[in-house]
C-alpha positions as CSV (number, residue, x, y, z in Angstrom):
1,T,13.3,4.4,6.5
2,P,11.0,2.1,8.4
3,G,7.8,1.1,6.8
4,R,5.4,-1.7,5.9
5,L,5.1,-3.7,2.7
6,T,1.4,-4.5,2.2
7,P,-0.6,-5.9,-0.8
8,A,-1.4,-2.3,-1.7
9,S,2.3,-1.8,-2.2
10,N,2.0,-4.1,-5.2
11,P,5.5,-5.6,-4.7
12,T,6.7,-6.9,-8.0
13,L,10.0,-8.3,-9.2
14,I,11.0,-6.4,-12.3
15,D,14.2,-5.7,-14.3
16,L,14.4,-2.0,-14.6
17,V,18.2,-1.9,-14.4
18,G,18.6,-4.1,-17.5
19,D,21.0,-6.6,-16.1
20,A,18.7,-9.6,-16.0
21,G,18.6,-9.5,-12.2
22,K,15.2,-9.0,-10.7
23,D,14.8,-5.7,-8.9
24,L,12.0,-5.1,-6.4
25,G,9.4,-2.5,-7.4
26,M,6.8,-1.2,-5.0
27,I,4.3,1.6,-4.5
28,V,5.2,3.7,-1.5
29,G,3.8,6.9,0.1
30,D,5.8,10.0,0.2
31,G,4.6,11.1,3.6
32,N,2.4,13.9,2.1
33,G,-0.5,11.7,0.9
34,Q,1.0,11.1,-2.6
35,Q,2.3,7.9,-4.0
36,R,5.5,7.2,-5.8
37,L,7.4,4.1,-7.0
38,G,10.3,2.6,-5.1
39,V,12.8,0.4,-7.0
40,V,15.3,-1.7,-4.9
41,P,18.2,-2.8,-7.2
42,N,19.4,-6.4,-7.2
43,Q,23.1,-6.4,-6.5
44,S,24.7,-9.8,-7.3
45,G,21.6,-11.7,-6.3
46,A,20.6,-9.7,-3.2
47,L,18.2,-6.7,-2.9
48,D,20.0,-3.7,-1.5
49,M,17.5,-1.6,0.4
50,A,20.1,1.1,1.1
51,R,20.1,1.8,-2.7
52,I,16.4,2.3,-3.2
53,T,15.5,4.7,-5.9
54,Y,12.2,6.7,-5.8
55,I,10.3,7.7,-8.9
56,D,7.8,10.5,-8.5
57,I,4.9,10.3,-10.9
58,P,3.6,13.8,-11.8
59,E,0.2,14.6,-10.3
60,A,-0.2,11.0,-9.2
61,S,-2.5,10.8,-6.1
62,R,-3.1,7.1,-6.8
63,I,-0.8,4.8,-8.7
64,S,-3.0,1.9,-9.8
65,A,-0.4,-0.5,-11.3
66,Y,2.9,-0.7,-13.1
67,T,4.8,-3.1,-15.3
68,T,8.0,-3.3,-17.3
69,A,8.8,-4.4,-20.8
70,E,11.8,-4.5,-23.0
71,V,11.4,-2.0,-25.8
72,H,14.1,-1.7,-28.5
73,G,16.4,-3.7,-26.3
74,E,16.0,-1.5,-23.2
75,P,13.8,-2.0,-20.1
76,E,11.0,0.6,-19.7
77,L,8.6,1.0,-16.8
78,F,5.0,1.7,-17.5
79,V,2.8,3.3,-14.8
80,V,-0.9,3.8,-14.8
81,T,-2.7,6.2,-12.5
82,D,-6.4,7.3,-12.3
83,A,-5.8,9.9,-14.9
84,A,-2.9,9.0,-17.2
85,T,-0.3,6.4,-18.2
86,Y,3.4,7.2,-18.0
87,V,6.6,5.7,-19.3
88,V,9.9,5.8,-17.4
89,R,13.1,4.9,-19.2
90,R,16.4,3.8,-17.8
91,V,19.3,6.4,-18.1
92,K,22.8,5.0,-17.8
93,T,25.0,6.9,-15.3
94,D,28.5,6.6,-13.9
95,A,26.8,4.9,-10.8
96,G,25.0,2.4,-13.1
97,W,21.5,3.8,-13.9
98,A,18.9,6.3,-12.9
99,P,15.2,6.6,-14.0
100,S,14.3,9.2,-16.5
101,T,11.6,11.8,-15.8
102,P,8.3,10.1,-16.2
103,E,6.6,11.1,-19.5
104,V,2.9,10.9,-20.0
105,I,2.0,8.7,-23.0
106,P,-0.2,10.9,-25.3
107,D,-3.7,9.8,-26.0
108,V,-3.5,6.9,-23.5
109,T,-6.0,6.9,-20.6
110,G,-5.5,6.1,-17.0
111,G,-7.0,3.1,-15.4
112,M,-6.8,0.4,-12.8
113,S,-4.5,-2.2,-14.5
114,I,-1.8,-2.4,-17.2
115,A,-0.2,-5.0,-19.4
116,V,2.4,-4.6,-22.1
117,G,3.2,-7.3,-24.7
118,N,2.9,-8.3,-28.3
119,L,-0.9,-8.3,-28.2
120,A,-1.5,-7.7,-31.9
121,G,1.0,-10.3,-33.1
122,Y,3.2,-7.9,-35.0
123,G,6.3,-8.2,-32.8
124,L,5.8,-4.8,-31.2
125,M,5.0,-4.0,-27.6
126,D,1.3,-3.0,-27.4
127,L,-0.3,-1.5,-24.3
128,A,-3.5,-2.6,-22.6
129,I,-5.2,-0.5,-19.9
130,G,-8.1,-1.9,-17.8
131,D,-10.6,0.5,-16.2
132,S,-14.2,0.3,-14.9
133,Q,-15.5,0.4,-18.5
134,G,-13.4,-2.5,-19.8
135,L,-10.1,-2.9,-21.6
136,Q,-8.5,-0.4,-24.0
137,V,-5.7,-1.7,-26.2
138,Y,-3.2,0.6,-27.8
139,A,-1.4,-1.0,-30.7
140,A,2.2,0.0,-31.2
141,E,3.1,1.6,-34.5
142,R,6.3,1.2,-36.4
143,K,8.3,4.4,-36.8
């Protein structure tokens, strides 16, 4: 479908497919005033717009930011909205991959920005959420 890519779309190269190729992630409108994520897969070094996958975030009127990180060897997508933070995992299919249903991360707030990384230095992926009050860091725990 025709559209415009603007800075508000937050276009970002991410690896959600898990093949080391950079896919294009972007925030797009659904035509009803809600936002969702669009992921354009990288097919042999080229972005294939015909294969865009949309990820609807529950109750998300405004997606603030998103990022990916490799967790336990698999790429995961983290999405922060005004009210909550979600994780989307990759599901392998016969066609290659599909996004899982977004899951709210319990006890993690929403915000305006997000970062995932080894922030505490323990080798685990920690989560940092920025909001108007400052920065909240959620340290990962070993299971």
